[in-house]
N, C-alpha and C positions, 0 to 999 in steps of 0.2 A: 505494500500498500504506498502511495507517495506521502510524503511527509507534510504536516498540518502547517498551513500559511496561515490560517484563522484560527483562534480556538477563543470561544464564549462560555465561562466559568461563572454559571451560580448568579446569571445577570437577572436582575428587577429594575424594573420602570413604573414609575407614575408619573401620571401628569398633576398639575396643579396641587403636587407637593406642600405639606403644609399650611394648606387651608383646608375649611368643612368640606371643599369638594372633590380631596384628594380620589386617583382613582386609578389603583396597581393594574397594569396590561401588561407586563413582562413576567412572569413567578418564575426567578430561577432555573433560567435557560442555562444547560450545559452541553457543548457539542464542538464539533471541530471542522473543519472546510481543509481539504486536503488542493495540494498546488496541482493547477491543471483541470480541477475538475467542475463539472456542471453540476451544480445543484438547485432543486426548484423546492422553494417554500410557497407552501399552499393553504388553503383555511379560511372558514365563514369570513365574514365581512366583521372588523374590528375583533380582529384575535391578535392582532399586536403584528402583522406583517412587514409593512411599511415602518413601523417604529424601531424593527430590530435591524432594518438596512440600514436604518441613520449612526446606528452604532459601529460599523462597520468601515468607517472613513469619519468620526470623532463630529460628525453633525451635532452627535450627541457623546457626552462622555458618562461614564459610569457612576454613578453613587452609591449602588450597591452592586458587588462582580466585578467581574472583570472581562474587558476584550483585548487579547492580541493579536494583533496584526505584525505578521512577517517577523515575531520575536521582541516587536515593540508596546510596551504595556498603554495603551491609550489615554491612562490616568498620567504618565511620569511626565511632572514639568516638564521634561528635558524635548519632549517630543517636538519633533519639526513638523508640523503642520501642514505645512504647504508641499512638502514632500511625500506625507503621506497621502494628500487628495493627489497628488500627482498620479502615485501607486494604486491607488482603489477612487476607481472612475465608477460615477455615478450618473444613470441616467434614467431623470425621473419619468413618471409617465405621460406626461403633458409636456413634450417636449418646447414650447413657445416660453414655456417658464425660467430654459437655460440660453434659449436661441433669443438675445436681445441688440445685435447690430444689423446693420440692412443688410448685408450683402452677406453670401455664402462665403468668401474670403474672409473680409472681416470678420467674423465671427468665429471662423476657426483658427484665425490668428491673433487674437486676443490672450490666450493662455500662452500662446508664447513668446508676444511681447510683453505680458509680466515677467517671464524668464530671460528675457533683457537677449532672445536670438537675434543674430543678425538679416536684415531684411533679407538678402536671399537664399538664405538658410531657412527661414518663412517659407515664401512662397513655394519653393521646392517641399516641403511638409506638406502643405495644404494638396498639393497637386497627387503625392503621395496615398496621402488619407484619404483623402476625396476616392484615388484609383483602389484604395483598399476596400472602403467600403461600395463599390459599384457602381460610384456616380463619375462619368466623364467631364474631365476639371475643366474642358473646351465649353463644354454646355454649360457649366455648373458654376464656375469661377466667381464671376461678376453677375451670380443671378439676384433679385433680390428675395430674403428669405419670405413674405409673404404672397411669393409667387408659388412658393413649393408645396406639393401634395402633404398630407399628414405623413404618411411611409420618409417622403424625400427629407422631411424636417428631423424625424428620429434617424434618417442615416447621417446627415451632416450634424446633427447631436452628437452621433459616436466618434463621426470623421473630426470634430472636436476634441474629442476623448483620449483619440488614438493618435494624435498629433503630440500628446504628451508622453505617450513611451508608458502606458499604466501595466501594471501587472496582474488587477484585480477587476472586473467590470461588474459593476449592479443596477441591473434591471426592473424597475419597480414597473409590471404589469406591461412588458412594451409590447406587444402587440392591440394593446386596448384602442380601442376606435379606428382602427384599419381597415380598409375593405378584404376579400379573400385576395386578390393579388397583390395589395401590400402585405399581409400577415404573411404571403409563402415566401416574398424576395425578402423581407425581414428578417425569419428564420432561415432562408439559408444566408444572409449577411451575416448573423450571429453563427453558425453551425463553421462558417468559412475563417472567421475570424478567430474562431476557437482554435480549428485546425492550422492554421498556418502563422500564428500568434502566440499560440499554446497558454491563452487568458485563461486564469480563474474567472469563472462566472457563476453569478448566484443574483437569482432571480426570482421575482413573484408574479403567480398569476395567476390569474381564474379563468382561464380558459385548460382543460386538463388536456386538448389535444396538444399545445404545445407545449407542455409539462411530458407529454412520451414520447412526442421528436428530439427533446432538448437534454431535459437531465440523464443525469449518470447516478442522482440517487432524490430521492424526496421528502420532505420534510413538511409534516402534516402538524399545524400550529391552530389549536383551538381554545379560548379564553387565554392566550397567553401564555397556554402552557404548550409544552414537546408531545403530541400522541403519539407519531409514529417517525421514526427518522431510516430510509432502507432505501434498496434497488427499486426503478416502478416495477419493477414485475411482483415484487413479494408488496406492493403498495397498493396496489388496482385487486390482486386477489381477494382484498378485504373487502368485498362490494358492502355490504350490511355496513359495518362501522365508517367508512366514507360516507354513506348517502344519510346515517343518523347524527353526520356533524352538518347536514346540511348544503354538502358538495357534490358534485355533480361527476359523471366517469365518462372516461376520454369514447369520441363516437366506438371505435372499435371495440371495446369494453362491450357496449353495452348489444353492439352485431354480434359477435361472441356471446353473449346470454340467450338471444334469442334467435342463433343457431340453435345451440343445446336445447334450449326447449321444445327444438322444431325435431330432434331427434340425431343432429349429427353432431358427431364426436369429435367437436375438435377441443384443442386447450384451451383451458380457462383460463388460464395463465399471459393468453395470446395479448397482447397490447399495443400493437401496431399492425398497419396493415400488409407490411413484409411479409411479415411472420404468418398474419392468416392466407397470405395467399401460398406461399407453400404449405400451409399445414392441407387446402381445400386439395391442391393439387394430389397431394400424398393419398387422401381419401379418393381421390378418384383414379387415381393408377392403381389401388388396390381394389378396388373395386372393379 
């Protein structure tokens, strides 16, 4: 197993702490994220998913518990916050919240200028980052941000992140609001980035089909507690438990259940279309 790049130890989080309205939303979480893996965090609404993400790049600092990123304790007063946030890049659910320049090039250049990169290096880096997310620099370099589609905005936001050469990518419900084509394009971009750059990827998703396509492991977070953390096949076999949490099942898992009910002997641990196709071909060839 790979080395842990993030360690969370007995982490608690409360909103409005010290007031009569204090509400604890994370309850003693402990887990590790391994170098180069893709971890999905799923759970019902208000289970603490987005709150948890904000501990990985020290938007939140633990008051109770510890978060250690690449062997650095985020509570350590000597922590270089700027360097941590370069290393741990976060894409929010709505890219408009982090795209604030007029053109694509200006937006991607923002972080590079803050780090005092030379102008000629900035231009090369912008073009390279655009190419990495599948956007033609000839077409997009001078494009106005307002003219981009939702999927293009998310890709530009990731290009701005990649320009800073991160090691960990944090995504908050990355395909929310995208049309089917935009969703497929964006997922393909994330897979490509992960395979090419070896990024550790942590993402929250409300779409179980995204989880099946991307995740190496899945964490189920319910009411601020980890109910399960395992490989996808071992998570989605527990249908009744997932449904009891108010979660949906991936489309292929629902189809597998319907096939089993109709008397077709497919493996109930199948979670994606390739596995299902292979199983059905075997059944047809053996009949």
